[in-house]
C-alpha positions as CSV (number, residue, x, y, z in Angstrom):
1,M,15.9,-23.4,20.1
2,H,17.7,-20.8,20.4
3,K,15.9,-17.5,19.5
4,I,17.1,-14.6,17.3
5,K,17.9,-11.4,19.8
6,I,16.4,-8.1,18.6
7,F,17.5,-4.8,20.0
8,I,15.1,-2.2,19.5
9,S,16.1,1.5,19.7
10,S,14.8,5.1,19.6
11,V,15.2,8.4,21.4
12,Q,13.8,7.3,25.1
13,Q,10.7,9.8,25.1
14,E,9.7,9.9,21.5
15,F,8.4,6.3,20.8
16,A,7.9,5.0,24.1
17,Q,4.4,3.4,23.0
18,E,5.9,2.4,19.5
19,R,8.9,0.1,21.4
20,L,6.3,-1.5,24.0
21,L,3.7,-2.0,20.9
22,L,6.6,-3.5,19.1
23,H,7.9,-5.6,21.9
24,E,4.2,-7.1,22.5
25,Y,4.1,-7.8,19.3
26,I,6.7,-9.6,18.4
27,I,6.2,-11.7,21.8
28,S,2.6,-12.6,21.1
29,D,2.5,-13.1,17.5
30,A,2.6,-17.0,16.7
31,L,4.9,-17.0,14.1
32,L,7.3,-14.2,15.1
33,G,7.1,-15.1,19.0
34,K,8.7,-18.6,18.3
35,F,11.8,-17.4,16.3
36,F,12.6,-13.7,18.1
37,E,13.3,-12.3,21.4
38,P,12.9,-8.7,21.5
39,F,14.7,-6.3,23.9
40,I,13.8,-2.7,24.8
41,F,15.6,-0.8,27.7
42,E,12.2,-0.8,29.8
43,K,12.5,-4.4,29.9
44,L,16.8,-4.1,31.3
45,P,16.1,-4.9,35.3
46,A,18.1,-2.6,37.8
47,I,21.7,-3.2,38.0
48,D,24.7,-1.7,39.4
49,K,26.7,-0.8,36.5
50,N,26.5,2.1,33.7
51,A,23.6,2.2,31.7
52,Q,24.5,3.2,28.2
53,N,27.2,0.0,28.4
54,A,24.6,-2.2,29.2
55,F,22.6,-0.9,26.3
56,L,26.1,-1.3,24.2
57,N,26.1,-4.9,25.5
58,E,22.3,-5.9,24.6
59,V,23.1,-4.4,21.1
60,E,26.3,-6.7,20.8
61,Q,24.4,-9.6,22.2
62,S,21.8,-9.4,19.8
63,D,21.6,-10.4,16.2
64,I,19.0,-7.7,15.0
65,Y,19.1,-3.8,15.1
66,I,15.6,-2.2,14.7
67,G,16.1,1.6,14.9
68,L,13.3,3.9,15.1
69,F,14.4,7.8,13.9
70,G,11.9,10.7,14.1
71,K,12.0,13.9,15.1
72,D,14.4,13.7,18.4
73,Y,18.0,13.2,18.8
74,G,18.1,13.0,22.7
75,N,20.5,13.9,25.3
76,T,24.0,14.0,23.9
77,D,27.9,12.9,25.6
78,I,30.7,15.2,25.4
79,H,31.5,13.8,22.2
80,G,27.9,15.1,21.0
81,L,26.7,11.9,20.6
82,S,23.0,10.9,21.5
83,A,22.6,7.1,22.6
84,T,20.4,6.2,20.0
85,E,23.2,7.1,17.6
86,K,25.8,5.4,19.5
87,E,23.9,2.1,19.6
88,Y,23.4,2.3,15.5
89,D,27.2,3.0,15.2
90,Y,27.8,0.0,17.3
91,A,25.3,-2.4,15.7
92,S,27.3,-1.1,12.4
93,K,30.6,-1.7,13.9
94,H,29.7,-5.6,15.0
95,Y,28.0,-6.5,11.8
96,K,24.3,-6.5,12.8
97,N,21.4,-6.6,10.5
98,R,20.2,-3.2,10.8
99,L,16.6,-2.5,10.3
100,I,15.9,1.5,10.1
101,F,12.3,2.7,10.3
102,I,11.9,6.6,9.9
103,S,8.5,8.5,10.7
104,N,6.8,10.7,8.1
105,H,7.9,13.7,8.7
106,K,9.6,16.8,6.9
107,E,13.2,17.0,7.0
108,S,12.6,20.5,8.2
109,E,10.6,19.3,11.3
110,R,13.6,17.2,12.2
111,H,16.6,17.8,14.5
112,P,19.6,18.3,12.3
113,K,21.5,15.8,13.7
114,V,18.6,13.4,13.0
115,N,18.9,14.0,9.5
116,D,22.7,13.4,9.5
117,L,21.5,9.9,11.2
118,I,19.6,9.4,8.7
119,K,22.0,10.1,5.9
120,K,24.1,8.0,7.3
121,A,21.9,5.1,7.3
122,E,20.7,5.5,3.9
123,N,24.3,4.7,2.8
124,N,24.4,1.1,4.4
125,V,20.9,-0.3,5.0
126,I,17.2,-0.5,3.9
127,R,14.9,1.9,5.2
128,K,11.3,2.0,5.7
129,R,9.0,5.0,6.3
130,F,5.7,4.8,8.6
131,N,3.1,7.6,9.7
132,S,1.2,5.0,11.8
133,D,1.4,2.6,14.5
134,I,-0.2,-0.3,12.4
135,A,2.2,1.1,9.4
136,L,5.2,0.3,11.8
137,K,3.9,-2.9,12.8
138,T,3.3,-4.3,9.2
139,A,6.5,-3.2,8.0
140,V,8.3,-4.8,11.1
141,Y,6.6,-8.0,10.4
142,V,7.4,-7.9,6.7
143,S,11.2,-7.2,7.2
144,L,11.3,-9.5,10.0
145,V,9.3,-12.7,7.8
146,S,12.0,-12.2,5.3
147,Y,14.7,-12.5,7.5
148,L,13.6,-15.8,8.4
149,E,13.4,-17.0,4.7
150,E,16.5,-15.5,3.9
151,N,17.9,-17.1,6.5
152,E,15.7,-20.6,5.9
153,F,14.3,-20.8,9.6
154,I,11.3,-21.0,7.5
155,R,10.9,-22.5,4.0
156,T,7.1,-20.9,3.7
157,C,5.7,-17.4,4.8
158,P,2.8,-16.6,6.0
159,F,-0.6,-16.9,3.2
160,D,-1.2,-13.2,3.1
161,A,2.5,-12.3,2.4
162,A,3.4,-15.4,0.4
163,P,4.2,-14.7,-3.4
164,N,1.7,-15.5,-5.8
165,K,3.7,-17.7,-8.9
166,N,0.4,-18.2,-10.6
167,A,-0.4,-14.9,-10.7
168,E,0.8,-11.9,-13.1
169,I,0.5,-8.2,-11.8
170,T,-2.0,-8.0,-15.1
171,D,-4.4,-9.8,-12.8
172,L,-4.9,-6.9,-11.0
173,N,-7.5,-4.3,-11.3
174,P,-5.6,-0.8,-12.0
175,E,-8.6,1.4,-11.0
176,K,-9.1,-0.3,-8.1
177,I,-6.0,0.5,-6.6
178,K,-6.0,4.1,-7.9
179,E,-9.5,4.3,-6.3
180,F,-7.9,2.8,-3.1
181,V,-5.1,5.5,-3.1
182,V,-8.1,8.5,-3.5
183,V,-9.9,7.2,-0.4
184,S,-6.7,6.5,1.6
185,N,-5.6,9.8,0.6
186,A,-8.8,11.2,2.4
187,K,-9.4,9.1,5.2
188,R,-5.6,8.4,6.6
189,A,-3.2,10.8,4.8
190,F,-1.9,8.2,2.7
191,P,1.6,9.6,1.5
192,L,1.3,8.4,-2.2
193,P,-0.3,10.5,-4.9
194,P,-3.1,8.6,-7.3
195,E,-1.0,8.9,-10.4
196,S,1.9,7.0,-8.6
197,S,2.9,3.8,-10.9
198,I,1.1,0.5,-9.8
199,E,4.3,-1.0,-8.9
200,I,5.4,1.7,-6.9
201,I,2.3,1.8,-4.6
202,L,2.3,-2.2,-4.1
203,T,5.6,-1.7,-3.0
204,H,4.8,1.0,-0.4
205,L,1.9,-1.8,0.6
206,N,4.5,-4.6,0.8
207,L,2.3,-6.4,-1.9
208,I,4.7,-7.1,-4.3
209,K,8.4,-8.9,-4.4
210,S,10.6,-9.5,-6.9
211,N,8.1,-8.5,-9.4
212,T,6.0,-10.9,-8.0
213,I,2.4,-10.1,-6.1
214,S,1.4,-11.2,-3.0
215,N,-1.6,-13.2,-2.2
216,A,-2.7,-10.4,-0.2
217,A,-2.6,-8.1,-3.4
218,I,-4.7,-10.5,-5.3
219,L,-7.5,-10.8,-2.6
220,L,-7.4,-6.5,-2.2
221,F,-7.2,-5.4,-5.6
222,G,-7.8,-8.5,-8.4
223,S,-9.9,-8.5,-10.8
224,Q,-11.3,-12.0,-10.1
225,P,-10.0,-13.3,-6.6
226,Q,-12.0,-16.6,-6.4
227,H,-10.1,-17.1,-9.9
228,F,-7.3,-17.7,-7.1
229,F,-9.1,-18.6,-4.0
230,L,-12.3,-20.2,-4.2
231,S,-13.1,-19.9,-0.9
232,S,-12.7,-16.3,-0.8
233,E,-16.7,-15.4,-0.6
234,V,-19.1,-14.5,1.8
235,K,-22.6,-16.4,2.3
236,C,-25.2,-14.6,3.7
237,A,-28.4,-15.9,4.6
238,H,-31.6,-14.2,6.6
239,F,-34.0,-16.7,8.7
240,H,-37.1,-15.6,10.1
241,G,-36.7,-17.7,13.2
242,Y,-34.0,-18.5,15.5
243,T,-32.1,-21.4,13.6
244,I,-31.0,-22.4,10.6
245,E,-34.1,-23.7,8.9
246,K,-35.0,-24.4,4.8
247,P,-36.0,-23.1,3.3
248,I,-33.9,-19.9,3.5
249,P,-36.3,-16.8,3.0
250,S,-33.1,-14.9,1.6
251,Y,-29.6,-16.4,0.6
252,Q,-26.8,-14.8,-1.3
253,V,-23.2,-15.9,-2.2
254,Y,-20.9,-12.9,-2.7
255,K,-17.6,-12.8,-4.8
256,G,-15.1,-10.2,-5.5
257,D,-12.1,-8.4,-3.5
258,V,-12.3,-7.7,0.0
259,F,-14.0,-4.6,0.0
260,Q,-16.7,-5.7,-2.3
261,L,-17.5,-8.5,0.0
262,V,-17.7,-6.6,2.8
263,N,-19.8,-4.2,1.3
264,Q,-22.5,-6.2,-0.2
265,A,-22.6,-8.3,3.3
266,V,-23.3,-5.4,5.3
267,D,-25.8,-4.1,2.6
268,F,-27.7,-7.4,2.9
269,I,-27.9,-7.3,6.7
270,M,-28.6,-3.5,6.8
271,T,-31.7,-4.0,4.3
272,R,-33.1,-6.7,6.5
273,I,-33.3,-5.4,9.7
274,D,-35.4,-3.3,11.5
275,A,-35.1,0.7,10.9
276,S,-37.1,3.7,11.9
277,V,-37.4,7.1,10.1
278,G,-37.2,10.7,11.7
279,T,-39.8,13.4,10.2
280,R,-39.8,16.2,7.7
281,D,-41.1,18.7,10.2
282,E,-37.7,20.5,10.5
283,S,-36.2,19.7,6.8
284,I,-37.7,18.1,3.3
285,S,-35.1,15.1,4.1
286,V,-35.3,12.1,6.5
287,T,-32.9,10.2,8.2
288,I,-33.0,6.3,8.5
289,N,-32.1,4.9,12.1
290,Y,-31.3,1.1,11.7
291,E,-31.6,-1.2,14.4
292,L,-28.3,-2.5,14.5
293,P,-25.3,0.0,14.3
294,R,-23.8,-0.2,11.1
295,A,-20.3,0.5,12.4
296,A,-20.8,-2.4,14.6
297,V,-21.9,-4.6,11.7
298,T,-19.1,-3.5,9.6
299,E,-16.4,-4.2,12.3
300,A,-17.4,-7.5,12.8
301,I,-17.8,-8.4,9.2
302,V,-14.3,-6.6,8.6
303,N,-13.1,-8.9,11.0
304,A,-14.1,-12.0,10.0
305,V,-13.1,-11.2,6.0
306,V,-9.3,-10.2,7.3
307,H,-8.5,-12.3,10.1
308,R,-10.1,-15.5,8.8
309,D,-7.9,-18.5,7.9
310,Y,-7.7,-18.5,3.8
311,T,-6.2,-21.7,3.5
312,S,-9.5,-23.2,5.0
313,K,-12.1,-24.5,2.8
314,G,-14.6,-23.0,4.6
315,S,-16.2,-19.4,4.0
316,V,-17.1,-16.6,5.9
317,Q,-20.9,-16.8,6.9
318,V,-23.2,-13.8,8.1
319,M,-26.6,-15.2,9.0
320,L,-29.5,-12.8,10.4
321,F,-32.2,-14.7,12.8
322,K,-34.8,-13.3,15.0
323,D,-32.9,-12.4,18.0
324,R,-29.4,-11.9,16.7
325,L,-26.6,-11.6,13.5
326,E,-24.1,-14.1,13.8
327,I,-20.8,-13.9,11.6
328,W,-18.8,-17.0,11.3
329,N,-15.1,-16.9,10.7
330,P,-13.1,-19.9,9.2
331,G,-10.1,-19.7,11.9
332,N,-8.5,-19.6,15.5
333,L,-7.5,-16.5,17.5
334,P,-3.8,-15.8,17.4
335,Y,-1.6,-17.4,20.0
336,G,-2.2,-15.9,23.2
337,L,-5.7,-14.2,22.8
338,T,-8.8,-15.2,24.1
339,T,-12.5,-14.5,23.8
340,T,-12.2,-12.9,27.2
341,K,-9.7,-10.7,26.5
342,L,-11.4,-9.5,23.1
343,K,-13.3,-7.6,25.4
344,E,-10.8,-5.9,27.4
345,P,-8.0,-3.9,25.8
346,H,-5.6,-5.7,23.7
347,T,-3.2,-5.8,21.7
348,S,-3.7,-6.3,17.7
349,I,-2.6,-9.6,16.2
350,P,-4.0,-10.0,13.1
351,N,-3.6,-13.0,11.0
352,N,-3.6,-11.2,8.0
353,P,-1.9,-7.9,8.3
354,L,-1.3,-7.1,5.1
355,L,-4.9,-7.4,4.4
356,A,-5.5,-5.5,7.6
357,E,-3.4,-2.3,6.9
358,P,-5.0,-1.5,3.7
359,M,-8.7,-2.0,5.3
360,Y,-7.4,0.8,7.8
361,L,-6.1,3.0,5.4
362,A,-9.5,3.1,3.6
363,G,-11.5,3.9,6.6
364,Y,-13.0,0.6,7.1
365,I,-11.6,0.0,10.5
366,E,-10.4,2.0,13.3
367,R,-7.0,1.4,14.9
368,M,-6.0,-2.5,15.3
369,G,-6.8,-3.9,18.3
370,T,-9.8,-1.9,19.4
371,G,-12.4,-3.8,17.0
372,T,-14.1,-5.9,19.4
373,G,-14.2,-3.1,21.9
374,D,-15.8,-1.0,19.5
375,I,-18.5,-3.4,18.4
376,I,-19.4,-3.6,22.5
377,R,-19.5,0.0,23.2
378,L,-21.4,0.7,20.0
379,C,-24.4,-2.1,20.9
380,K,-24.5,-0.9,24.4
381,K,-24.6,2.6,23.4
382,Q,-27.7,1.8,21.3
383,G,-29.2,-0.4,24.3
384,L,-28.4,-3.6,23.0
385,K,-27.1,-6.6,24.9
386,E,-23.2,-6.9,24.7
387,P,-22.3,-9.4,22.0
388,D,-20.5,-12.4,22.6
389,F,-17.7,-13.6,21.0
390,I,-17.1,-17.9,20.5
391,Q,-14.4,-19.9,19.8
392,D,-15.1,-23.5,18.5
393,E,-13.9,-24.8,15.7
394,I,-14.4,-22.0,13.9
395,F,-14.6,-18.3,15.1
396,K,-18.2,-16.6,16.1
397,T,-19.3,-13.1,16.6
398,V,-22.9,-12.7,17.9
399,I,-24.5,-9.4,17.9
400,W,-28.2,-9.4,19.7
401,R,-30.9,-7.5,18.4
402,K,-33.7,-5.7,20.5
403,N,-36.8,-6.7,18.8
404,S,-37.9,-10.3,18.6
405,G,-40.6,-9.2,16.2
406,E,-40.8,-10.5,12.4
407,V,-38.2,-8.4,10.4
408,T,-40.7,-6.0,8.7
409,G,-39.3,-3.0,9.9
410,E,-41.0,0.0,11.2
411,L,-41.1,1.0,7.3
412,G,-42.9,-2.0,6.8
413,G,-46.9,-2.7,7.1
414,E,-49.7,-3.8,4.9
415,V,-49.4,-1.1,2.3
416,S,-49.7,-1.2,-1.4
417,G,-49.7,-4.8,-2.0
418,E,-46.3,-6.9,-1.4
419,V,-43.9,-3.9,-2.0
420,P,-40.4,-4.8,-1.2
421,E,-38.6,-3.4,1.9
422,E,-35.9,-2.0,-0.5
423,V,-38.3,-0.1,-2.5
424,K,-40.2,1.2,0.5
425,R,-36.9,2.5,2.1
426,I,-36.0,4.4,-1.2
427,I,-39.7,5.8,-1.4
428,V,-39.2,6.9,2.3
429,V,-35.9,9.2,1.5
430,L,-36.8,10.4,-2.0
431,S,-37.2,14.0,-2.0
432,G,-37.2,16.2,-5.6
433,E,-34.7,14.8,-7.8
434,L,-31.6,12.8,-6.7
435,K,-28.9,11.3,-8.3
436,R,-28.3,7.5,-7.7
437,A,-25.3,8.1,-4.9
438,E,-27.1,10.6,-3.3
439,I,-30.0,8.2,-2.6
440,Q,-27.5,5.5,-1.6
441,K,-26.0,7.6,0.4
442,K,-29.2,8.7,2.6
443,L,-29.5,5.0,3.0
444,D,-26.1,4.3,4.4
445,L,-25.2,1.6,1.8
446,K,-21.7,1.1,0.1
447,S,-22.0,-1.4,-2.7
448,D,-22.8,0.3,-6.0
449,D,-24.0,-3.4,-7.6
450,Y,-26.1,-4.6,-4.5
451,F,-28.0,-1.1,-4.7
452,R,-28.8,-1.3,-8.2
453,V,-30.1,-4.6,-8.3
454,N,-31.8,-4.7,-4.8
455,Y,-33.1,-1.0,-4.8
456,I,-33.1,0.9,-8.1
457,I,-34.4,-1.6,-10.2
458,P,-37.4,-3.2,-8.5
459,S,-38.4,0.6,-8.0
460,L,-38.2,1.8,-11.0
461,E,-40.3,-1.8,-12.5
462,G,-42.7,-1.4,-9.7
463,G,-43.5,2.2,-11.2
464,F,-42.6,3.9,-8.1
465,I,-39.9,6.0,-9.1
466,E,-39.0,7.2,-12.4
467,M,-35.6,8.7,-14.1
468,K,-35.5,12.3,-15.3
469,Y,-33.6,11.1,-18.8
470,P,-35.5,8.0,-19.4
471,E,-34.4,7.8,-23.2
472,S,-30.8,7.9,-22.1
473,P,-30.6,5.5,-18.8
474,N,-26.6,6.3,-18.5
475,H,-26.6,10.2,-18.7
476,P,-24.1,11.3,-16.7
477,N,-26.7,13.7,-15.2
478,Q,-29.2,11.1,-14.5
479,Q,-31.2,11.7,-11.6
480,Y,-34.6,9.8,-9.8
481,R,-37.9,10.9,-8.6
482,L,-41.2,9.6,-7.0
483,T,-43.9,8.7,-10.0
484,I,-47.7,9.2,-8.9
485,K,-47.9,6.1,-7.4
486,G,-44.8,6.6,-5.4
487,K,-45.7,9.8,-3.7
488,K,-49.1,8.1,-2.5
489,L,-47.2,5.3,-1.2
490,Q,-44.8,8.0,0.6
491,I,-47.5,9.6,2.2
492,I,-49.1,6.1,3.7
493,L,-45.6,5.5,4.8
494,S,-45.3,8.5,6.7
495,R,-48.1,8.0,8.7
496,K,-47.0,5.1,10.1
């Protein structure tokens, strides 16, 4: 099959890394690599002719022109034109499909001629702004998939980008979207303010097209995502032994949007692994140090939720054993990526890039492609065995535990009868009067519902903590403090 040729243009030095990233991404992606053949000038072999003429010839031979416009204009010829502008003009002259991606700089930061070039492009083609590598890759991905659809090279698009004709924008939760923007503003300098309209925010995230929302929009911000995707859930189980055996001591099936799925699954694990506490010698506050690094657990669960095959009837499964944590993901590694490469620096090839970008913007993951490397680094730093990545019928991540004892934690012990581990952990960190969010932060837990059901309610019912305003449970200034019973148990736990 004749491949669709893409010419990627930019000022030579300004976007060198981005050009290479796009080139590798396009040829490595299972879908894009099948249809497109990208060209960057770094790949031009040494030839005995004028380089600029060679580049213009490549533009003429290409079907699509991708222009990356930033701050710099580049060197000019006797007519005052840079190579980038001449390539753009040549693409226009030969009626090429032009896709322009503009860095998120202020007009005052750009060379005046770059501003002129952008204005020239604005009058003729569709533009997209970007402020990170992942935003650029996502925008290019969406544009190229749209090209394939419009020219009928494909009749369906990838799952996350596919429009869901059974859903309406009213099936999304506006508060979730606003909250996402607030968090992304703080974490990644998201360029839109929270008061932006829902449609504008979704458009910026490539989650809506022709007033139809995508599957990704439902999974990210849906009021009831499982109404549309039954298998979009995470099953969590805790086994005291080394194998899957019944009865299961603790088992939960979590539903909700992808952010909620990750928060609930991570909190399930952090509640059931060993933990040690600091002392109050230097401060009235104490810290809890978990057996497994939270960031590694989070990264592994995010990877499973974001990269899974959502067309599969299987669910993500998170299982804690005596010696390890296993995370099962229905799906396969992208074409060209192996379990060996996962342990080395590698290009990010997300199965669902429209899910991956918002998770990055909200601070759940770092730069794409570093996730498995970060899991390995964090585990080794904590003195744990190197994690394993296994591709069978499903993909598995295995994080090894250091201790092989029962999962009671250093906070455990035979004290005050059968006191739940969650209650003990609240008692250890609670000093004075604290709001629920403050206690939750001390325990490094993210899911509000999980914390309320598994920590606050049992502690109240057990008589270990009490409300400052018991007659008004939803009081805006509600705080919690230890009862006499709770203080006695705190003394016992602090001696262990």
